[in-house]
DRENPA-849833 format. One record per residue (C-alpha): chain; residue number from 0; x, y, z; residue in one letter. Coordinates in nm, 2 decimals. Example, Ala and Ser with C-alpha at 12.3 -4.5 7.8 and 13.67 -1.06 7.14 Angstrom:
<nodes>
{node A; 0; {1.23; -0.45; 0.78}; A}
{node A; 1; {1.37; -0.11; 0.71}; S}
</nodes>
This chain:
<nodes>
{node A; 0; {-0.83; 4.28; 3.04}; M}
{node A; 1; {-0.67; 3.95; 2.98}; T}
{node A; 2; {-0.40; 3.85; 2.74}; F}
{node A; 3; {-0.34; 3.51; 2.57}; E}
{node A; 4; {-0.07; 3.30; 2.76}; A}
{node A; 5; {0.20; 3.36; 2.48}; D}
{node A; 6; {0.14; 3.74; 2.42}; S}
{node A; 7; {0.25; 4.03; 2.65}; A}
{node A; 8; {0.05; 4.33; 2.75}; P}
{node A; 9; {0.06; 4.63; 2.54}; P}
{node A; 10; {0.36; 4.88; 2.61}; E}
{node A; 11; {0.25; 5.20; 2.74}; S}
{node A; 12; {0.39; 5.55; 2.84}; A}
{node A; 13; {0.29; 5.73; 3.17}; Q}
{node A; 14; {0.25; 6.09; 3.26}; V}
{node A; 15; {0.18; 6.20; 3.64}; T}
{node A; 16; {0.01; 6.53; 3.66}; V}
{node A; 17; {-0.02; 6.69; 4.00}; G}
{node A; 18; {-0.31; 6.93; 4.12}; T}
{node A; 19; {-0.35; 7.05; 4.46}; D}
{node A; 20; {-0.12; 6.79; 4.58}; G}
{node A; 21; {-0.29; 6.49; 4.41}; V}
{node A; 22; {-0.07; 6.29; 4.18}; A}
{node A; 23; {-0.29; 6.16; 3.87}; Q}
{node A; 24; {-0.14; 5.91; 3.64}; V}
{node A; 25; {-0.26; 5.93; 3.24}; F}
{node A; 26; {-0.12; 5.63; 3.05}; T}
{node A; 27; {-0.12; 5.60; 2.65}; W}
{node A; 28; {-0.04; 5.27; 2.48}; E}
{node A; 29; {0.26; 5.26; 2.26}; D}
{node A; 30; {0.06; 5.24; 1.93}; D}
{node A; 31; {-0.23; 5.49; 2.03}; A}
{node A; 32; {-0.34; 5.73; 1.75}; R}
{node A; 33; {-0.59; 5.97; 1.85}; I}
{node A; 34; {-0.72; 6.27; 1.60}; E}
{node A; 35; {-0.97; 6.53; 1.70}; V}
{node A; 36; {-1.13; 6.72; 1.41}; R}
{node A; 37; {-1.40; 7.04; 1.44}; N}
{node A; 38; {-1.64; 7.03; 1.15}; L}
{node A; 39; {-1.79; 7.32; 1.26}; G}
{node A; 40; {-2.15; 7.19; 1.39}; G}
{node A; 41; {-1.96; 6.86; 1.56}; E}
{node A; 42; {-1.64; 6.74; 1.68}; V}
{node A; 43; {-1.48; 6.42; 1.55}; V}
{node A; 44; {-1.28; 6.18; 1.77}; I}
{node A; 45; {-1.13; 5.94; 1.54}; E}
{node A; 46; {-0.88; 5.67; 1.70}; A}
{node A; 47; {-0.75; 5.31; 1.65}; N}
{node A; 48; {-0.82; 5.05; 1.90}; A}
{node A; 49; {-0.53; 5.15; 2.13}; A}
{node A; 50; {-0.62; 5.52; 2.11}; G}
{node A; 51; {-0.97; 5.43; 2.19}; L}
{node A; 52; {-0.85; 5.26; 2.52}; R}
{node A; 53; {-0.62; 5.53; 2.60}; T}
{node A; 54; {-0.88; 5.81; 2.58}; L}
{node A; 55; {-1.13; 5.59; 2.76}; A}
{node A; 56; {-0.88; 5.55; 3.04}; G}
{node A; 57; {-0.81; 5.96; 3.08}; H}
{node A; 58; {-1.17; 6.05; 3.22}; P}
{node A; 59; {-1.16; 5.74; 3.45}; L}
{node A; 60; {-0.86; 5.89; 3.59}; T}
{node A; 61; {-0.99; 6.21; 3.65}; L}
{node A; 62; {-1.31; 6.07; 3.80}; A}
{node A; 63; {-1.10; 5.89; 4.05}; K}
{node A; 64; {-1.20; 5.99; 4.44}; D}
{node A; 65; {-0.99; 6.25; 4.58}; G}
{node A; 66; {-0.92; 6.40; 4.25}; V}
{node A; 67; {-0.98; 6.80; 4.28}; P}
{node A; 68; {-1.28; 6.99; 4.08}; D}
{node A; 69; {-1.12; 7.17; 3.80}; G}
{node A; 70; {-0.83; 6.92; 3.75}; S}
{node A; 71; {-0.79; 6.90; 3.37}; H}
{node A; 72; {-0.56; 6.76; 3.07}; L}
{node A; 73; {-0.48; 6.95; 2.79}; H}
{node A; 74; {-0.44; 6.73; 2.43}; L}
{node A; 75; {-0.31; 6.86; 2.15}; E}
{node A; 76; {-0.11; 6.76; 1.81}; D}
{node A; 77; {0.19; 6.82; 2.01}; S}
{node A; 78; {0.09; 6.63; 2.32}; N}
{node A; 79; {-0.11; 6.31; 2.30}; G}
{node A; 80; {-0.31; 6.35; 1.97}; L}
{node A; 81; {-0.23; 6.32; 1.60}; A}
{node A; 82; {-0.06; 6.61; 1.41}; D}
{node A; 83; {-0.33; 6.83; 1.26}; G}
{node A; 84; {-0.59; 6.78; 1.51}; S}
{node A; 85; {-0.75; 7.06; 1.74}; V}
{node A; 86; {-0.69; 7.09; 2.14}; G}
{node A; 87; {-0.91; 6.89; 2.35}; L}
{node A; 88; {-0.96; 6.96; 2.71}; V}
{node A; 89; {-1.09; 6.68; 2.97}; L}
{node A; 90; {-1.20; 6.87; 3.28}; E}
{node A; 91; {-1.33; 6.73; 3.60}; R}
{node A; 92; {-1.61; 6.97; 3.73}; S}
{node A; 93; {-1.87; 6.89; 4.03}; E}
{node A; 94; {-2.07; 7.18; 3.91}; E}
{node A; 95; {-2.43; 7.12; 3.88}; E}
{node A; 96; {-2.57; 7.29; 3.50}; G}
</nodes>
């Protein structure tokens, strides 16, 4: 990502999670807004630009070399998602299915 010479990169918050001795760092941009709604037959993930960049980074973190199978991140309305959102779990699985 590039920034204009007179602008600063977006502010962010980081959370480090350890699984089987492997540290994973998940980053949220300060202005990120992510909402997850269950509409019965489909799930809608609605986010602003910062939220989409934040959400895109989480699976990439789980996909890094050395991250153990079963590593996951829980996102809830009190933890990373907008109020009223249904929970979302991102999980690495090497099973073929």
